[in-house]
Structures are given as structure tokens and as C-alpha cells.
LUMNUBA-431284 format. One record per residue: residue number from 1; residue in one letter; chain; y, z, x of N, C-alpha, C in turn. Coordinates in nm, 3 decimals. Atoms other than C-alpha are relative to their C-alpha. Layout:
<atoms>
> NUM | A | A | Y | Z | X | Y | Z | X | Y | Z | X
...
</atoms>
This chain:
<atoms>
> 1 | M | A | -0.096 | 0.040 | -0.007 | -4.763 | 4.126 | 4.194 | 0.087 | 0.098 | -0.012
> 2 | D | A | -0.089 | -0.121 | -0.031 | -4.472 | 4.347 | 4.311 | 0.092 | -0.001 | -0.148
> 3 | E | A | -0.089 | -0.005 | 0.095 | -4.236 | 4.417 | 4.025 | 0.157 | -0.063 | 0.051
> 4 | V | A | -0.122 | 0.035 | -0.051 | -3.922 | 4.340 | 4.235 | -0.053 | -0.190 | -0.019
> 5 | L | A | 0.032 | 0.139 | -0.012 | -4.106 | 4.002 | 4.279 | 0.024 | -0.085 | -0.125
> 6 | Q | A | -0.016 | 0.033 | 0.129 | -4.107 | 3.932 | 3.938 | 0.164 | 0.004 | -0.085
> 7 | A | A | -0.127 | -0.001 | 0.020 | -3.751 | 4.026 | 3.887 | 0.055 | -0.088 | 0.076
> 8 | N | A | -0.066 | 0.094 | -0.025 | -3.643 | 3.794 | 4.097 | -0.040 | -0.111 | 0.003
> 9 | I | A | 0.072 | 0.090 | 0.063 | -3.843 | 3.531 | 3.989 | 0.103 | -0.033 | -0.072
> 10 | F | A | -0.064 | -0.023 | 0.107 | -3.693 | 3.594 | 3.670 | 0.120 | -0.069 | 0.026
> 11 | F | A | -0.126 | 0.028 | -0.023 | -3.375 | 3.577 | 3.785 | 0.078 | -0.113 | 0.055
> 12 | F | A | -0.053 | 0.147 | -0.103 | -3.394 | 3.264 | 4.027 | -0.042 | -0.075 | -0.148
> 13 | I | A | 0.018 | 0.099 | 0.123 | -3.536 | 3.082 | 3.676 | 0.079 | -0.040 | -0.098
> 14 | A | A | -0.152 | -0.022 | 0.114 | -3.224 | 3.216 | 3.445 | 0.073 | -0.064 | 0.110
> 15 | S | A | -0.074 | 0.078 | -0.095 | -3.015 | 3.107 | 3.727 | 0.023 | -0.117 | -0.038
> 16 | F | A | -0.012 | 0.111 | 0.060 | -3.113 | 2.802 | 3.718 | 0.034 | -0.103 | -0.110
> 17 | G | A | -0.031 | -0.002 | 0.123 | -3.152 | 2.784 | 3.351 | 0.147 | -0.015 | -0.022
> 18 | V | A | -0.130 | 0.035 | 0.068 | -2.770 | 2.852 | 3.336 | 0.070 | -0.086 | 0.057
> 19 | V | A | -0.055 | 0.131 | -0.040 | -2.696 | 2.613 | 3.581 | -0.001 | -0.142 | -0.054
> 20 | V | A | 0.044 | 0.088 | 0.049 | -2.875 | 2.337 | 3.422 | 0.083 | 0.008 | -0.161
> 21 | F | A | -0.082 | -0.035 | 0.116 | -2.705 | 2.478 | 3.081 | 0.107 | -0.091 | -0.024
> 22 | T | A | -0.123 | 0.060 | -0.036 | -2.362 | 2.404 | 3.231 | 0.022 | -0.118 | -0.009
> 23 | I | A | -0.026 | 0.145 | -0.075 | -2.397 | 2.075 | 3.395 | -0.056 | -0.049 | -0.139
> 24 | L | A | 0.037 | 0.043 | 0.169 | -2.521 | 1.982 | 3.016 | 0.116 | -0.004 | -0.076
> 25 | A | A | -0.112 | -0.030 | 0.044 | -2.255 | 2.133 | 2.887 | 0.123 | -0.074 | -0.007
> 26 | C | A | -0.089 | 0.111 | -0.074 | -1.981 | 1.981 | 3.120 | 0.035 | -0.110 | -0.097
> 27 | V | A | 0.029 | 0.151 | 0.061 | -2.135 | 1.620 | 3.001 | 0.042 | -0.027 | -0.118
> 28 | G | A | -0.002 | 0.044 | 0.157 | -2.140 | 1.681 | 2.649 | 0.134 | -0.014 | -0.041
> 29 | L | A | -0.091 | 0.025 | 0.052 | -1.787 | 1.779 | 2.642 | 0.108 | -0.109 | 0.010
> 30 | Y | A | -0.043 | 0.129 | -0.080 | -1.672 | 1.483 | 2.879 | -0.004 | -0.079 | -0.133
> 31 | Y | A | 0.009 | 0.120 | 0.085 | -1.805 | 1.228 | 2.613 | 0.036 | 0.073 | -0.104
> 32 | V | A | -0.106 | -0.027 | 0.173 | -1.659 | 1.451 | 2.296 | 0.170 | -0.018 | 0.052
> 33 | I | A | -0.155 | 0.018 | -0.077 | -1.301 | 1.464 | 2.499 | -0.049 | -0.132 | -0.029
> 34 | K | A | -0.043 | 0.141 | 0.017 | -1.364 | 1.080 | 2.520 | 0.007 | -0.083 | -0.152
> 35 | I | A | 0.015 | 0.052 | 0.108 | -1.453 | 1.024 | 2.194 | 0.115 | 0.026 | -0.098
> 36 | L | A | -0.130 | -0.047 | 0.105 | -1.169 | 1.213 | 2.030 | 0.118 | -0.054 | 0.077
> 37 | R | A | -0.056 | 0.105 | -0.070 | -0.945 | 1.008 | 2.286 | 0.006 | -0.112 | -0.062
> 38 | S | A | 0.016 | 0.154 | 0.095 | -1.047 | 0.713 | 2.074 | 0.039 | 0.011 | -0.123
> 39 | V | A | -0.021 | -0.051 | 0.131 | -1.052 | 0.882 | 1.762 | 0.179 | -0.006 | -0.017
> 40 | Q | A | -0.120 | 0.030 | -0.013 | -0.694 | 0.945 | 1.852 | 0.107 | -0.151 | 0.006
> 41 | H | A | -0.041 | 0.137 | 0.011 | -0.608 | 0.622 | 1.944 | -0.021 | -0.074 | -0.127
> 42 | I | A | 0.018 | 0.041 | 0.141 | -0.722 | 0.465 | 1.632 | 0.065 | 0.084 | -0.074
> 43 | V | A | -0.124 | -0.059 | 0.088 | -0.529 | 0.691 | 1.434 | 0.150 | -0.043 | 0.008
> 44 | D | A | -0.143 | 0.051 | -0.054 | -0.217 | 0.609 | 1.599 | 0.025 | -0.130 | -0.033
> 45 | R | A | 0.001 | 0.144 | 0.008 | -0.299 | 0.254 | 1.583 | 0.034 | -0.034 | -0.202
> 46 | I | A | -0.022 | -0.046 | 0.141 | -0.345 | 0.326 | 1.179 | 0.111 | 0.048 | -0.085
> 47 | E | A | -0.097 | -0.044 | -0.005 | -0.046 | 0.535 | 1.169 | 0.144 | -0.083 | 0.016
> 48 | K | A | -0.072 | 0.094 | -0.045 | 0.172 | 0.238 | 1.327 | -0.027 | -0.124 | -0.114
> 49 | G | A | 0.009 | 0.098 | 0.111 | 0.016 | 0.005 | 1.055 | 0.053 | 0.021 | -0.115
> 50 | S | A | -0.006 | -0.072 | 0.096 | 0.051 | 0.210 | 0.758 | 0.158 | -0.011 | 0.008
> 51 | G | A | -0.158 | -0.027 | -0.030 | 0.435 | 0.236 | 0.871 | 0.038 | -0.130 | -0.041
> 52 | E | A | -0.012 | 0.134 | 0.008 | 0.440 | -0.156 | 0.908 | -0.022 | -0.030 | -0.125
> 53 | L | A | 0.076 | 0.021 | 0.107 | 0.262 | -0.198 | 0.602 | 0.093 | 0.039 | -0.157
> 54 | A | A | -0.096 | -0.012 | 0.098 | 0.511 | 0.030 | 0.373 | 0.122 | -0.071 | 0.013
> 55 | E | A | -0.109 | 0.120 | -0.009 | 0.815 | -0.176 | 0.501 | -0.005 | -0.074 | -0.070
> 56 | D | A | -0.007 | 0.113 | 0.045 | 0.678 | -0.479 | 0.413 | -0.008 | 0.019 | -0.192
> 57 | I | A | 0.005 | -0.075 | 0.187 | 0.601 | -0.339 | 0.050 | 0.143 | -0.009 | -0.069
> 58 | K | A | -0.087 | -0.079 | 0.039 | 0.912 | -0.209 | 0.046 | 0.105 | -0.135 | -0.045
> 59 | H | A | -0.122 | 0.110 | 0.012 | 1.105 | -0.511 | 0.115 | -0.043 | -0.100 | -0.119
> 60 | L | A | 0.033 | 0.051 | 0.139 | 0.890 | -0.679 | -0.158 | 0.016 | 0.032 | -0.118
> 61 | R | A | -0.022 | -0.086 | 0.094 | 0.969 | -0.439 | -0.390 | 0.162 | -0.047 | -0.047
> 62 | M | A | -0.185 | 0.021 | -0.008 | 1.355 | -0.502 | -0.317 | 0.003 | -0.144 | -0.068
> 63 | Y | A | 0.001 | 0.161 | -0.014 | 1.275 | -0.886 | -0.319 | -0.018 | -0.032 | -0.179
> 64 | L | A | 0.031 | 0.000 | 0.110 | 1.120 | -0.845 | -0.685 | 0.047 | 0.076 | -0.114
> 65 | T | A | -0.118 | -0.103 | 0.124 | 1.363 | -0.573 | -0.854 | 0.099 | -0.085 | 0.035
> 66 | E | A | -0.140 | 0.084 | -0.006 | 1.654 | -0.813 | -0.760 | -0.017 | -0.094 | -0.090
> 67 | G | A | 0.024 | 0.129 | 0.083 | 1.544 | -1.062 | -0.955 | -0.005 | -0.193 | 0.061
> 68 | S | A | -0.007 | 0.134 | -0.099 | 1.566 | -1.326 | -0.662 | -0.090 | -0.090 | -0.076
> 69 | L | A | 0.185 | 0.067 | 0.070 | 1.176 | -1.436 | -0.776 | 0.045 | -0.037 | -0.102
> 70 | I | A | 0.037 | -0.010 | 0.077 | 1.178 | -1.404 | -1.091 | 0.123 | -0.091 | -0.057
> 71 | S | A | -0.069 | 0.104 | 0.056 | 1.529 | -1.569 | -1.154 | 0.007 | -0.152 | 0.045
> 72 | R | A | 0.008 | 0.151 | -0.061 | 1.434 | -1.884 | -0.931 | -0.126 | -0.041 | -0.100
> 73 | V | A | 0.084 | 0.059 | 0.088 | 1.144 | -1.924 | -1.152 | 0.023 | -0.053 | -0.148
> 74 | I | A | -0.056 | 0.015 | 0.088 | 1.294 | -1.885 | -1.446 | 0.132 | -0.121 | 0.015
> 75 | G | A | -0.114 | 0.058 | 0.007 | 1.586 | -2.099 | -1.343 | -0.068 | -0.138 | 0.013
> 76 | M | A | 0.058 | 0.111 | 0.028 | 1.335 | -2.365 | -1.237 | -0.035 | -0.065 | -0.101
> 77 | F | A | 0.006 | 0.045 | 0.114 | 1.207 | -2.399 | -1.538 | 0.083 | -0.057 | -0.094
> 78 | F | A | -0.113 | 0.055 | 0.096 | 1.519 | -2.398 | -1.733 | 0.071 | -0.122 | 0.066
> 79 | S | A | -0.132 | 0.097 | -0.087 | 1.703 | -2.640 | -1.485 | -0.112 | -0.161 | 0.001
> 80 | Q | A | 0.054 | 0.049 | 0.031 | 1.396 | -2.850 | -1.510 | 0.015 | -0.095 | -0.178
> 81 | G | A | -0.068 | 0.020 | 0.146 | 1.487 | -2.867 | -1.894 | 0.078 | -0.075 | -0.009
> 82 | R | A | -0.132 | -0.010 | 0.002 | 1.820 | -2.914 | -1.851 | -0.009 | -0.195 | 0.075
> 83 | K | A | 0.009 | 0.120 | -0.064 | 1.742 | -3.251 | -1.606 | -0.090 | -0.085 | -0.143
> 84 | R | A | 0.141 | 0.060 | 0.084 | 1.493 | -3.379 | -1.908 | 0.075 | -0.049 | -0.125
> 85 | R | A | -0.086 | 0.031 | 0.116 | 1.769 | -3.362 | -2.188 | 0.083 | -0.062 | 0.043
> 86 | T | A | -0.103 | 0.092 | -0.023 | 2.014 | -3.493 | -1.955 | -0.009 | -0.151 | 0.018
> 87 | D | A | 0.120 | 0.176 | 0.008 | 1.777 | -3.819 | -1.892 | -0.025 | -0.066 | -0.172
> 88 | D | A | 0.006 | 0.047 | 0.125 | 1.736 | -3.859 | -2.264 | 0.126 | -0.014 | -0.101
> 89 | T | A | -0.117 | 0.030 | 0.041 | 2.083 | -3.832 | -2.348 | 0.061 | -0.106 | 0.030
> 90 | E | A | -0.079 | 0.098 | -0.016 | 2.184 | -4.108 | -2.150 | -0.098 | -0.139 | -0.045
</atoms>
């Protein structure tokens, strides 16, 4: 075989390989970008949910620290005790 013919065959095969590799790389990058967008959407939803959860915990903490729940529970026990005492005295 002539050396020029061998070089032409080599360059043809190399060019075909580069084109196939480029197409496969583009398809792979398309799927990677699609996955990253899905992950970004999931992260956004998690951030939104964590913000809402933080607000709920903040409201619960304020409710507990104000003593309204504790005072209601204690008041419920003391008010029942007072009713019994008033019932006993009558």
C-alpha cells in the first residue's frame, strides 16, 4: 500500500472516531445538564420547605416561651381543683 493511502485511511478513521466521540459527549452532557436541573429544582423545594419549617418552629417556640400552653395546662389542673373544693364546701 502506498504511504499516502495509509495516511488517508488513518485520517478518515480518526475523523470518524472524533465525530462519534463528539456526538456521544454531547448526548452525555445533555443528560448531565438535565440531571443538574432536576437536582436544582429539588434543592429549591427543600430550601422553601426548610424556610417554612423554620417559621413553624419559631411560632411554636414563641407559643411555648410565652407560657400560654404551660399556663393553660397548669390553670386547667388548678381550676379543676378549685371546682372540687367549691363543690365540697357546698
